[in-house]
C-alpha positions as a printed NumPy array, in Angstrom:
array([[  5.797,  -9.691, -25.699],
       [  3.314, -10.367, -22.898],
       [  4.452,  -7.19 , -21.176],
       [  2.26 ,  -5.366, -23.692],
       [ -0.745,  -7.   , -22.058],
       [  0.448,  -5.654, -18.714],
       [  0.797,  -2.155, -20.167],
       [ -2.669,  -2.319, -21.706],
       [ -4.236,  -3.625, -18.496],
       [ -2.487,  -0.928, -16.453],
       [ -3.667,   1.787, -18.826],
       [ -7.235,   0.455, -18.717],
       [ -7.202,   0.455, -14.92 ],
       [ -5.807,   3.985, -15.009],
       [ -8.631,   5.103, -17.301],
       [-11.19 ,   3.557, -14.957],
       [ -9.62 ,   5.317, -11.977],
       [ -9.474,   8.627, -13.836],
       [-13.197,   8.567, -14.454],
       [-14.059,   6.919, -11.128],
       [-12.217,   9.25 ,  -8.772],
       [-13.26 ,  12.839,  -8.077],
       [-11.375,  15.84 ,  -9.416],
       [-10.829,  14.667, -12.965],
       [-11.211,  18.222, -14.226],
       [ -8.044,  19.224, -12.424],
       [ -5.755,  16.645, -14.   ],
       [ -4.941,  15.585, -17.515],
       [ -6.723,  12.73 , -19.246],
       [ -3.493,  10.873, -19.998],
       [ -1.997,  11.105, -16.509],
       [ -3.86 ,   8.209, -14.863],
       [ -3.444,   5.736, -17.756],
       [  0.27 ,   6.517, -17.95 ],
       [  0.754,   5.996, -14.214],
       [ -1.185,   2.735, -14.386],
       [  0.718,   1.475, -17.409],
       [  4.059,   2.4  , -15.848],
       [  3.202,   0.691, -12.554],
       [  2.083,  -2.45 , -14.311],
       [  5.121,  -2.516, -16.577],
       [  7.559,  -1.96 , -13.732],
       [  6.05 ,  -4.729, -11.623],
       [  5.936,  -7.093, -14.605],
       [  9.574,  -6.367, -15.43 ],
       [ 10.692,  -6.798, -11.827],
       [  8.925, -10.131, -11.512],
       [ 10.29 , -11.291, -14.851],
       [ 13.831, -10.385, -13.791],
       [ 13.21 , -12.216, -10.524],
       [ 12.543, -15.365, -12.519],
       [  8.747, -15.496, -12.378],
       [  7.465, -16.957, -15.62 ],
       [  4.385, -15.97 , -17.576],
       [  2.713, -19.235, -16.626],
       [  2.69 , -18.149, -12.974],
       [ -0.578, -16.47 , -11.912],
       [  1.24 , -14.07 ,  -9.567],
       [  2.718, -12.095, -12.434],
       [ -0.738, -11.616, -13.954],
       [ -2.353, -10.773, -10.622],
       [  0.344,  -8.257,  -9.788],
       [ -0.027,  -6.679, -13.231],
       [ -3.665,  -6.014, -12.353],
       [ -3.294,  -5.05 ,  -8.691],
       [ -0.217,  -2.805,  -8.904],
       [ -1.795,  -0.143, -11.134],
       [ -4.786,   0.217,  -8.818],
       [ -2.628,   0.336,  -5.696],
       [ -0.235,   2.901,  -7.159],
       [ -2.506,   5.038,  -9.343],
       [ -5.331,   5.792,  -6.905],
       [ -3.165,   7.399,  -4.19 ],
       [ -1.041,   9.222,  -6.744],
       [ -4.136,  10.706,  -8.368],
       [ -5.43 ,  11.809,  -4.977],
       [ -2.139,  13.552,  -4.152],
       [ -1.779,  15.118,  -7.594],
       [ -5.38 ,  16.347,  -7.61 ],
       [ -5.055,  17.835,  -4.131],
       [ -1.795,  19.554,  -5.066],
       [ -3.309,  20.974,  -8.249],
       [ -6.416,  22.293,  -6.467],
       [ -4.248,  23.923,  -3.785],
       [ -1.928,  25.461,  -6.379],
       [ -4.905,  26.799,  -8.346],
       [ -6.369,  28.327,  -5.185],
       [ -3.073,  30.001,  -4.3  ],
       [ -2.794,  31.358,  -7.837],
       [ -6.355,  32.73 ,  -7.701],
       [ -5.569,  34.449,  -4.398],
       [ -2.334,  35.856,  -5.807],
       [ -4.176,  37.255,  -8.823],
       [ -7.047,  38.523,  -6.705],
       [ -9.648,  36.425,  -8.5  ],
       [-10.896,  34.369,  -5.53 ]])
């Protein structure tokens, strides 16, 4: 049941990164929170399967750090790819 807290924290960190990083107009609003929630949930699940209990602070710390570490670079790559694809499409259509 505590994994829901990890999902919520990951989504909140994703929202903060979406609005904090440049290029938010070139990506969807839900993308960053979903990446953050997925990263947090995956790390929480992996640590739980490894035997780390919910009373251990490492599981909580990793649920907060993993979304930031994963989401920020992914957003940078996705934004760059989208901007490049849009530019190529403009050139192809002769709009640029």
